[in-house]
LODRENKE-139363 format. One record per residue (C-alpha): residue number from 1; x, y, z. Coordinates in Angstrom, 3 decimals. Layout:
N
{marmi->NUM | x->X | y->Y | z->Z} .
...
***
This chain:
126
{marmi->1 | x->0.000 | y->0.000 | z->0.000} .
{marmi->2 | x->1.088 | y->3.556 | z->-0.678} .
{marmi->3 | x->2.450 | y->5.312 | z->2.412} .
{marmi->4 | x->3.238 | y->8.971 | z->3.003} .
{marmi->5 | x->5.573 | y->9.968 | z->5.822} .
{marmi->6 | x->5.926 | y->13.586 | z->6.872} .
{marmi->7 | x->8.762 | y->15.138 | z->8.857} .
{marmi->8 | x->10.159 | y->18.550 | z->9.684} .
{marmi->9 | x->7.477 | y->20.075 | z->11.856} .
{marmi->10 | x->8.290 | y->21.905 | z->15.054} .
{marmi->11 | x->7.924 | y->25.097 | z->17.046} .
{marmi->12 | x->9.277 | y->28.437 | z->15.891} .
{marmi->13 | x->8.760 | y->32.095 | z->16.612} .
{marmi->14 | x->6.968 | y->34.358 | z->14.172} .
{marmi->15 | x->9.224 | y->35.235 | z->11.274} .
{marmi->16 | x->11.048 | y->31.931 | z->11.478} .
{marmi->17 | x->11.333 | y->29.142 | z->8.916} .
{marmi->18 | x->10.657 | y->25.430 | z->8.716} .
{marmi->19 | x->11.016 | y->22.865 | z->5.956} .
{marmi->20 | x->8.589 | y->19.974 | z->5.758} .
{marmi->21 | x->9.336 | y->16.761 | z->3.894} .
{marmi->22 | x->7.041 | y->13.976 | z->2.725} .
{marmi->23 | x->8.498 | y->10.734 | z->1.438} .
{marmi->24 | x->6.413 | y->8.301 | z->-0.596} .
{marmi->25 | x->6.778 | y->4.559 | z->-0.315} .
{marmi->26 | x->4.861 | y->1.496 | z->-1.422} .
{marmi->27 | x->2.564 | y->0.851 | z->-4.354} .
{marmi->28 | x->0.933 | y->2.241 | z->-6.522} .
{marmi->29 | x->3.914 | y->4.140 | z->-7.787} .
{marmi->30 | x->2.267 | y->6.536 | z->-10.208} .
{marmi->31 | x->1.305 | y->9.683 | z->-8.368} .
{marmi->32 | x->-0.017 | y->12.486 | z->-10.500} .
{marmi->33 | x->-0.471 | y->15.161 | z->-7.895} .
{marmi->34 | x->0.609 | y->15.741 | z->-4.345} .
{marmi->35 | x->0.040 | y->18.491 | z->-1.893} .
{marmi->36 | x->0.344 | y->19.941 | z->1.560} .
{marmi->37 | x->-2.776 | y->20.576 | z->3.572} .
{marmi->38 | x->-3.234 | y->21.884 | z->7.090} .
{marmi->39 | x->-5.819 | y->21.778 | z->9.805} .
{marmi->40 | x->-5.910 | y->24.123 | z->12.766} .
{marmi->41 | x->-7.957 | y->23.343 | z->15.890} .
{marmi->42 | x->-11.647 | y->23.954 | z->15.246} .
{marmi->43 | x->-11.117 | y->24.608 | z->11.548} .
{marmi->44 | x->-11.599 | y->22.605 | z->8.379} .
{marmi->45 | x->-8.675 | y->21.068 | z->6.578} .
{marmi->46 | x->-7.433 | y->23.395 | z->3.846} .
{marmi->47 | x->-5.003 | y->23.168 | z->0.978} .
{marmi->48 | x->-1.713 | y->25.001 | z->1.395} .
{marmi->49 | x->0.050 | y->24.092 | z->-1.849} .
{marmi->50 | x->-0.186 | y->21.402 | z->-4.509} .
{marmi->51 | x->2.201 | y->20.255 | z->-7.202} .
{marmi->52 | x->1.749 | y->17.950 | z->-10.164} .
{marmi->53 | x->4.200 | y->15.535 | z->-11.771} .
{marmi->54 | x->5.217 | y->18.252 | z->-14.265} .
{marmi->55 | x->6.150 | y->20.599 | z->-11.452} .
{marmi->56 | x->3.196 | y->22.944 | z->-11.816} .
{marmi->57 | x->2.235 | y->24.330 | z->-8.412} .
{marmi->58 | x->-0.638 | y->26.232 | z->-6.866} .
{marmi->59 | x->-0.756 | y->28.019 | z->-3.528} .
{marmi->60 | x->-3.476 | y->29.275 | z->-1.276} .
{marmi->61 | x->-3.431 | y->33.070 | z->-1.120} .
{marmi->62 | x->-2.353 | y->33.332 | z->2.504} .
{marmi->63 | x->1.003 | y->31.627 | z->1.885} .
{marmi->64 | x->1.956 | y->33.071 | z->-1.508} .
{marmi->65 | x->5.405 | y->34.611 | z->-1.380} .
{marmi->66 | x->6.243 | y->32.852 | z->1.893} .
{marmi->67 | x->5.928 | y->29.119 | z->1.179} .
{marmi->68 | x->7.476 | y->27.107 | z->-1.641} .
{marmi->69 | x->6.491 | y->23.574 | z->-2.628} .
{marmi->70 | x->8.935 | y->21.380 | z->-4.502} .
{marmi->71 | x->9.216 | y->17.741 | z->-5.467} .
{marmi->72 | x->11.490 | y->14.899 | z->-6.456} .
{marmi->73 | x->10.156 | y->13.066 | z->-9.497} .
{marmi->74 | x->11.213 | y->9.986 | z->-11.419} .
{marmi->75 | x->9.572 | y->8.279 | z->-14.374} .
{marmi->76 | x->6.244 | y->10.125 | z->-14.151} .
{marmi->77 | x->5.909 | y->9.660 | z->-10.434} .
{marmi->78 | x->6.546 | y->11.901 | z->-7.499} .
{marmi->79 | x->8.820 | y->10.330 | z->-4.901} .
{marmi->80 | x->8.833 | y->13.135 | z->-2.349} .
{marmi->81 | x->7.553 | y->16.643 | z->-1.809} .
{marmi->82 | x->8.807 | y->19.458 | z->0.346} .
{marmi->83 | x->7.391 | y->22.649 | z->1.770} .
{marmi->84 | x->9.779 | y->25.470 | z->2.582} .
{marmi->85 | x->7.974 | y->27.829 | z->4.930} .
{marmi->86 | x->9.457 | y->31.264 | z->5.534} .
{marmi->87 | x->8.213 | y->34.262 | z->7.491} .
{marmi->88 | x->5.938 | y->32.030 | z->9.508} .
{marmi->89 | x->2.996 | y->33.609 | z->11.284} .
{marmi->90 | x->0.953 | y->32.435 | z->14.288} .
{marmi->91 | x->-1.971 | y->31.806 | z->11.890} .
{marmi->92 | x->0.175 | y->29.140 | z->10.215} .
{marmi->93 | x->-0.066 | y->27.012 | z->13.352} .
{marmi->94 | x->-1.701 | y->23.711 | z->12.409} .
{marmi->95 | x->-1.123 | y->20.063 | z->11.736} .
{marmi->96 | x->0.327 | y->19.798 | z->8.244} .
{marmi->97 | x->-0.576 | y->16.784 | z->6.135} .
{marmi->98 | x->0.926 | y->15.419 | z->2.962} .
{marmi->99 | x->-1.519 | y->13.961 | z->0.434} .
{marmi->100 | x->-1.379 | y->12.254 | z->-2.943} .
{marmi->101 | x->-3.675 | y->11.298 | z->-5.761} .
{marmi->102 | x->-3.298 | y->9.212 | z->-8.899} .
{marmi->103 | x->-6.245 | y->10.856 | z->-10.599} .
{marmi->104 | x->-5.863 | y->13.181 | z->-13.544} .
{marmi->105 | x->-5.938 | y->16.816 | z->-12.622} .
{marmi->106 | x->-4.616 | y->18.553 | z->-9.561} .
{marmi->107 | x->-7.130 | y->20.341 | z->-7.357} .
{marmi->108 | x->-7.045 | y->22.114 | z->-4.026} .
{marmi->109 | x->-9.909 | y->20.007 | z->-2.675} .
{marmi->110 | x->-8.948 | y->17.610 | z->0.121} .
{marmi->111 | x->-11.690 | y->15.226 | z->-1.007} .
{marmi->112 | x->-9.812 | y->14.626 | z->-4.276} .
{marmi->113 | x->-6.838 | y->13.102 | z->-2.445} .
{marmi->114 | x->-7.266 | y->9.476 | z->-1.325} .
{marmi->115 | x->-3.830 | y->9.041 | z->0.232} .
{marmi->116 | x->-2.767 | y->10.883 | z->3.380} .
{marmi->117 | x->0.110 | y->10.978 | z->5.811} .
{marmi->118 | x->-0.363 | y->11.148 | z->9.561} .
{marmi->119 | x->0.588 | y->14.803 | z->9.791} .
{marmi->120 | x->3.254 | y->16.863 | z->11.492} .
{marmi->121 | x->2.633 | y->19.682 | z->13.960} .
{marmi->122 | x->3.763 | y->23.219 | z->13.152} .
{marmi->123 | x->3.483 | y->25.756 | z->15.961} .
{marmi->124 | x->4.322 | y->29.423 | z->15.479} .
{marmi->125 | x->4.465 | y->31.662 | z->18.526} .
{marmi->126 | x->4.181 | y->35.422 | z->18.478} .
***
């Protein structure tokens, strides 16, 4: 079975940086689109950034200019994704999840992603 394993979360002060990683293992090996999502206490899970196998990326407005998603790809599959987070703000505090889909198209809707990691906590203090 396909497994996603996140790492890199932690606690930082506002203005600080963190880099999240998500490594893919298992089968199926063709992954068209992957993304980072987050969920803060009492809020719905939301997309942060997504990237397809061609490297095309999309960001939610609140992180544009501060976060960068990147990926390692091989033979039309994504093996890992990363999220470089700079100028972190207290509102960025959440559990960050890595997700993947084999379906065509790359959307910002969590429901379109059948594969999920367990999440990593990011806490930003003011």
